[in-house]
ZASE-357869 format. One line per 4 residues: their letters; for each residue x negated, y, z negated of C-alpha. Coordinates in nm, 4 decimals, always signed. Each point is the difference from the previous one (the first is absolute). Layout:
a = X/Y/Z  ...
***
This chain:
mkni = +0.0000/+0.0000/+0.0000  -0.1132/+0.3545/+0.0752  +0.1148/+0.3062/-0.1967  +0.0539/+0.3211/+0.1945
lvtg = +0.0964/+0.3419/-0.1269  +0.2779/+0.1625/+0.2002  +0.0693/+0.3552/-0.1130  +0.3371/+0.1699/+0.0292
csgf = +0.1971/-0.3189/+0.0719  +0.3187/+0.1485/-0.1405  +0.0202/+0.2650/+0.2714  +0.1468/-0.0363/+0.3464
igsn = -0.2695/-0.1712/+0.2062  -0.1589/-0.1903/-0.2881  +0.3312/-0.1500/-0.1094  +0.0553/-0.1317/+0.3511
fvpy = -0.3575/-0.1252/+0.0281  -0.0390/-0.2000/-0.3214  +0.2970/-0.2400/+0.0402  -0.1131/-0.0664/+0.3586
flek = -0.3608/-0.0503/-0.1135  +0.0774/-0.2330/-0.2917  +0.2224/-0.2180/+0.2156  -0.2591/-0.0258/+0.2766
ypky = -0.3063/-0.0580/-0.2207  +0.0570/-0.2488/-0.2869  -0.3641/+0.0269/-0.1114  +0.0200/+0.3678/-0.0963
nvin = +0.0960/+0.1551/-0.3325  +0.1103/+0.3643/+0.0300  -0.0571/+0.2519/-0.2791  +0.2132/+0.3089/+0.0543
ldll = -0.1345/+0.3201/-0.1564  +0.2686/+0.2656/+0.0238  +0.0749/+0.3115/-0.2037  +0.3703/-0.0202/+0.0916
tyag = +0.0364/+0.3635/+0.0932  +0.3379/+0.1074/+0.1379  -0.0693/-0.1751/+0.3341  -0.0805/-0.3415/-0.1502
klen = +0.2645/-0.2311/-0.1439  -0.0397/-0.3454/-0.1504  +0.3363/-0.0958/+0.1517  -0.1734/+0.0208/+0.3396
lkei = -0.1820/-0.3193/-0.1003  +0.2851/-0.1826/-0.1656  -0.0395/-0.2978/+0.2342  -0.3498/-0.0763/-0.1332
esnl = +0.0181/+0.1115/-0.3651  +0.0063/-0.3642/-0.1174  -0.2716/-0.1128/+0.2426  -0.2871/-0.1438/-0.2045
rykf = -0.2508/+0.1312/+0.2554  +0.1103/+0.3598/-0.0508  -0.0848/+0.2283/-0.2928  +0.1072/+0.3599/-0.0531
ikgd = -0.2162/+0.2451/-0.1935  +0.1314/+0.3505/-0.0584  -0.2813/+0.2498/+0.0244  -0.1782/+0.2770/+0.1869
icnr = -0.2592/-0.0737/+0.2688  -0.1899/+0.3047/-0.1312  -0.0469/-0.1719/-0.3377  -0.3489/-0.1412/+0.0457
elve = -0.0006/-0.1934/-0.3271  +0.3218/-0.1785/+0.1004  -0.1233/-0.0756/+0.3529  -0.3274/-0.1406/-0.1383
fifs = +0.1964/-0.2146/-0.2455  +0.2188/-0.1396/+0.2792  -0.3028/-0.0895/+0.2127  -0.1713/-0.1835/-0.2847
eydi = +0.3088/-0.1557/-0.1582  +0.1375/-0.1382/+0.3272  -0.3279/-0.0351/+0.1917  +0.1336/+0.2068/+0.2909
qgvi = -0.1273/-0.1221/+0.3373  +0.1817/+0.2362/+0.2334  +0.1861/+0.3325/+0.0009  +0.2870/+0.1156/+0.2190
hfaa = +0.0591/+0.3628/-0.0889  +0.3492/+0.1362/+0.0661  +0.0399/+0.2298/-0.3007  +0.0386/+0.3620/+0.1098
eshv = +0.2120/+0.3078/-0.0244  +0.1475/+0.0215/+0.3483  +0.2839/+0.2510/+0.0455  -0.1148/+0.3086/+0.1918
dnsi = +0.2672/+0.2275/-0.1512  -0.1175/-0.0904/-0.3497  -0.3627/+0.0652/+0.0955  +0.0962/+0.3530/+0.1021
knsg = +0.1729/+0.0611/-0.3348  -0.2611/-0.1697/-0.2217  -0.3285/-0.0752/+0.1737  -0.1979/-0.0831/-0.3136
vfmq = +0.1547/-0.3403/-0.0651  -0.0793/-0.1018/+0.3591  -0.3668/+0.0866/-0.0451  -0.0146/-0.1821/-0.3323
tnvn = +0.1663/-0.3233/+0.1115  -0.1057/-0.0245/+0.3633  -0.3554/+0.1281/-0.0329  -0.1127/-0.0717/-0.3562
gtft = +0.1991/-0.3228/-0.0211  -0.1530/-0.1353/+0.3195  -0.3483/+0.0957/-0.1201  +0.0547/-0.1801/-0.3304
ladv = +0.1148/-0.3197/+0.1690  -0.2815/+0.0005/+0.2563  -0.2690/+0.0745/-0.2567  +0.1175/-0.2699/-0.2404
ayky = +0.0224/-0.2521/+0.2854  -0.3522/+0.0847/+0.1163  -0.1492/-0.0366/-0.3468  +0.1912/-0.3220/-0.0753
wmdr = -0.0725/-0.1750/+0.3302  -0.3520/+0.1255/+0.0775  -0.3378/+0.0102/-0.1731  -0.1237/+0.2968/+0.2002
pftc = +0.0633/+0.1580/+0.3438  +0.0497/-0.2634/+0.2700  -0.0582/-0.2872/-0.2442  +0.3093/-0.1906/-0.1101
kdey = +0.0024/-0.2254/-0.3014  +0.0039/-0.3604/+0.1227  +0.3526/-0.0741/-0.1208  +0.1462/+0.3159/+0.1598
kdcr = -0.1414/-0.0105/+0.3528  +0.3438/-0.0294/+0.1611  +0.1751/+0.2692/-0.2063  +0.1648/+0.2782/+0.1976
fhhi = +0.1520/+0.3428/-0.0705  +0.2879/+0.0903/+0.2338  +0.1102/+0.3631/-0.0107  +0.3457/+0.0832/+0.1363
stde = +0.0176/+0.3429/+0.1630  +0.2087/+0.2015/+0.2448  -0.0128/+0.1432/+0.3512  +0.0681/+0.3426/-0.1515
vygt = -0.3732/+0.0401/-0.0700  -0.0439/+0.0692/+0.3720  +0.2213/+0.3090/+0.0001  +0.2471/+0.0562/+0.2805
lgvt = +0.0192/-0.0883/+0.3695  +0.1174/+0.1934/+0.3005  +0.2570/-0.1296/+0.2465  -0.2348/-0.2756/+0.1170
glft = -0.2776/-0.2115/-0.1485  -0.0316/-0.2506/-0.2833  -0.1920/-0.0250/-0.3255  -0.2777/-0.2595/+0.0069
entp = -0.2550/-0.1128/-0.2548  -0.2409/+0.2552/+0.1538  +0.2291/+0.3033/-0.0243  -0.1650/+0.2750/-0.2093
yspn = +0.1625/+0.0618/-0.3365  +0.2065/+0.3180/-0.0154  +0.2464/-0.0228/-0.2930  +0.2595/+0.2754/-0.0247
spys = +0.1748/-0.0612/-0.3342  -0.1270/-0.0531/-0.3550  +0.1231/-0.3592/+0.0284  -0.1905/-0.0764/+0.3197
aska = -0.3062/+0.1838/-0.1318  -0.0008/-0.2210/-0.3089  +0.0323/-0.3147/+0.2127  -0.2775/+0.1187/+0.2327
ssdm = -0.2182/+0.0519/-0.3077  +0.0766/-0.3505/-0.1258  -0.0900/-0.1455/+0.3412  -0.3336/+0.1784/-0.0143
iira = -0.0694/-0.1418/-0.3471  +0.0487/-0.3543/+0.1297  -0.2153/+0.0753/+0.3047  -0.2757/+0.1356/-0.2272
yskt = +0.0072/-0.3086/-0.2223  -0.0323/-0.2147/+0.3081  -0.2840/+0.1976/+0.1586  -0.1948/+0.0827/-0.3166
fgln = +0.0549/-0.3099/-0.2123  +0.1058/-0.2666/+0.2492  +0.3418/-0.0541/-0.1598  +0.1960/-0.2469/+0.2117
svit = +0.2892/+0.2283/+0.0892  +0.2587/+0.0587/+0.2700  +0.2432/+0.2862/+0.0566  +0.3360/-0.0082/+0.1741
ncsn = +0.1754/+0.3180/+0.1161  +0.3672/-0.0642/+0.0657  +0.2762/+0.1946/+0.1678  +0.3328/+0.0802/-0.1699
nygp = +0.1437/-0.3052/-0.1735  +0.3685/-0.0725/-0.0441  +0.2048/-0.2901/-0.1300  +0.1322/-0.1481/-0.3273
kqhd = -0.0942/+0.1466/-0.3392  -0.1126/+0.3418/+0.1269  +0.0421/+0.2817/-0.2501  +0.3051/+0.2225/+0.0382
ekli = -0.2112/+0.3125/+0.0658  -0.1217/-0.1222/+0.3417  +0.1729/+0.0915/+0.3269  +0.1859/-0.3200/+0.0876
ptii = +0.1326/-0.0754/-0.3516  +0.0983/+0.3677/-0.0330  +0.2040/-0.0204/+0.3194  +0.1727/-0.3227/-0.1050
rnal = +0.0694/+0.1130/-0.3574  +0.1439/+0.3389/+0.0945  +0.2122/-0.1493/+0.2759  +0.1522/-0.2598/-0.2326
egnp = +0.0647/+0.2633/-0.2670  +0.1584/+0.2372/+0.2519  -0.2616/+0.2670/-0.0662  -0.1784/+0.2173/+0.2595
ipiy = -0.2893/-0.1875/+0.1640  -0.2970/+0.2425/-0.0055  -0.2322/+0.0071/+0.3018  -0.3048/+0.2267/-0.0024
gdgk = -0.0341/+0.2731/+0.2666  +0.1202/-0.1019/+0.3451  -0.0259/-0.3747/-0.0678  -0.2528/-0.0494/+0.2793
nird = -0.2881/-0.1162/-0.2205  -0.1173/-0.3376/+0.1306  -0.1305/-0.2974/-0.1969  -0.1112/-0.3496/+0.0964
wlyv = +0.2209/-0.2331/-0.2058  -0.1314/-0.3277/-0.1431  +0.2249/-0.2577/-0.1664  -0.1441/-0.0693/-0.3448
ldhc = -0.0294/-0.3788/+0.0351  -0.1957/+0.0461/+0.3245  -0.2352/+0.2274/-0.1929  -0.0369/-0.2653/-0.2726
kgid = -0.0977/-0.2595/+0.2607  -0.2595/+0.2412/+0.1381  -0.1470/+0.0594/-0.3455  -0.0227/-0.3761/-0.0518
lvyh = -0.1932/-0.0418/+0.3263  -0.2422/+0.2848/-0.0687  -0.0642/-0.1096/-0.3585  -0.0843/-0.3540/+0.1067
rgkk = -0.1483/+0.0429/+0.3463  -0.0886/+0.3649/+0.0546  -0.3647/+0.0914/+0.0450  -0.1841/+0.1424/-0.2987
sety = -0.0133/+0.3811/-0.0148  +0.2494/+0.0324/+0.2859  +0.3187/+0.2054/+0.0235  +0.3150/-0.1301/+0.1673
aigg = +0.2933/+0.2150/+0.1103  +0.3394/-0.1700/-0.0353  +0.2894/+0.1499/+0.1941  +0.3313/-0.1265/+0.1281
rner = -0.0091/+0.1612/+0.3461  +0.3438/+0.1361/-0.0850  -0.0077/+0.3771/+0.0429  +0.3266/+0.1648/-0.0947
dnly = +0.0858/+0.3572/-0.0946  +0.2022/+0.0748/-0.3130  +0.3086/+0.0912/+0.2014  +0.0019/-0.3428/+0.1607
ivnr = -0.0490/-0.1658/-0.3391  +0.2916/+0.1769/-0.1661  +0.2347/-0.0493/+0.2952  -0.0872/-0.3701/+0.0300
icei = +0.0563/-0.0631/-0.3709  +0.3338/+0.1808/+0.0164  +0.1022/-0.2164/+0.2968  -0.0890/-0.3181/-0.1897
ldel = +0.1942/+0.1185/-0.3056  +0.2960/+0.0967/+0.2184  +0.0051/-0.3618/+0.1157  -0.0808/-0.1832/-0.3252
kpsy = +0.1779/+0.2242/-0.2507  +0.2345/+0.2318/+0.1897  +0.1393/+0.3086/-0.1681  +0.2936/+0.2132/+0.1101
ksyk = -0.2459/+0.2122/+0.2007  -0.3424/-0.0570/+0.1523  -0.2951/+0.0297/-0.2361  -0.1664/+0.2150/+0.2654
llit = +0.2166/+0.2913/-0.1141  -0.2020/+0.0075/-0.3232  -0.3297/+0.0817/+0.1769  -0.1293/+0.3358/-0.1256
fved = -0.3162/+0.1852/+0.1029  -0.2034/+0.1521/-0.2839  -0.3103/+0.2180/-0.0243  -0.3060/-0.1825/+0.1258
ragh = -0.2618/-0.1419/-0.2342  -0.3169/+0.2089/-0.0417  -0.2770/-0.1296/+0.2274  +0.2276/-0.2623/+0.1549
drry = -0.2057/-0.2050/+0.2476  +0.1728/-0.0240/+0.3376  -0.0920/-0.3463/+0.1221  -0.1771/-0.3156/-0.1178
avda = -0.0565/-0.3054/+0.2180  -0.2432/-0.2870/-0.0497  -0.1941/-0.2106/+0.2472  -0.0020/-0.3474/-0.1589
skie = -0.2129/-0.1567/+0.2755  -0.2901/-0.0864/-0.2316  +0.1989/-0.2121/-0.2450  +0.1999/-0.1497/+0.2869
nelg = -0.3050/-0.0980/+0.2037  -0.2393/-0.0998/-0.2793  +0.2384/-0.1656/-0.2450  +0.3011/-0.0921/+0.2124
wkad = +0.2457/+0.2154/-0.1944  +0.3226/+0.1122/+0.1635  +0.3084/+0.1615/-0.1497  +0.2913/-0.2443/-0.0056
edfe = +0.2619/+0.2733/-0.0351  +0.0642/+0.2842/+0.2372  +0.1768/+0.3017/-0.1436  +0.3439/-0.1057/+0.1243
sgiv = -0.0100/-0.3368/-0.1768  -0.1777/+0.1279/-0.3100  +0.2336/+0.2921/-0.0662  +0.3074/-0.2263/+0.0096
ktve = -0.1626/-0.2318/-0.2567  -0.0883/+0.3023/-0.2123  +0.3507/+0.1481/+0.0011  +0.1489/-0.3409/-0.0786
wylk = -0.2352/-0.0359/-0.2988  +0.1020/+0.3396/-0.1405  +0.3680/-0.0753/+0.0514  -0.0416/-0.3253/-0.1935
ktkq = -0.1905/+0.1810/-0.2744  +0.2720/+0.2669/-0.0250  +0.2685/-0.2666/-0.0227  -0.1867/-0.1844/-0.2741
gkk = -0.0543/+0.3238/-0.1906  +0.3744/+0.0623/-0.0146  +0.0768/-0.3361/-0.1632
***
């Protein structure tokens, strides 16, 4: 059995990843270190709470003493690092917590891993030669695109929000630990995720929730901001491949090749709700345009050729299939919540 530390499992992507990972790999034990901030909920992992190969520890990734204890107590032999503050609006209102968690927290994890697994730069302890640190990041570190073009692993960093700046900083920390100390690390930069268990503050859950409650559905600016949408389980499968088969010190961009603007997203969700849970009038009548977000990037789109060609990854869901599954999940959750 191999013990791996997976941070932030109780959040959106982590809570989709861990059940998938435990089912696929019976020889792994997963230790979940999560502070359970507002975006993380233990109920997201209800399906594995009794799994003997899963352990939850409530704590802060910035707490070096705790991280060192976890490494020594559980003999950690791998890290998959999800834990992060991630909502751009919140980073505009309170940037400090993003710098603390995303930058200092990532440094603490990387430094403890280096000192636990290695004797000195580029010299692993014999029993930890195969240990790997996988850092989960975002395409937002690359800034914004024009009408054409795609982000690749070689796109220069140009973050435009406190959130993306903090993630860019955390990427650079992992790169430095790889180049300076030889830490066996990989980075993945993903496009916008969607799917089950996403926090209510994000775009797609906000649209669904407000529609079902009969409230105005807020859309920033003119609604023409474009994102490349990636179904969360497809992202989890990509993380799995990179963690196990990705080349040391490499970065892999993971994108769904599903560019959609926000206007399309909101109209499509309203159409699905009109069909699955019809009201006396179309949900589209609730769409309301609000003042644009400060520094709102216009377009993100990811070229996933590297992970597709090197590791054989391919998204199973296109946006049309994934968004129906997502709406159905939220409808089921809403129904259960009313019981």
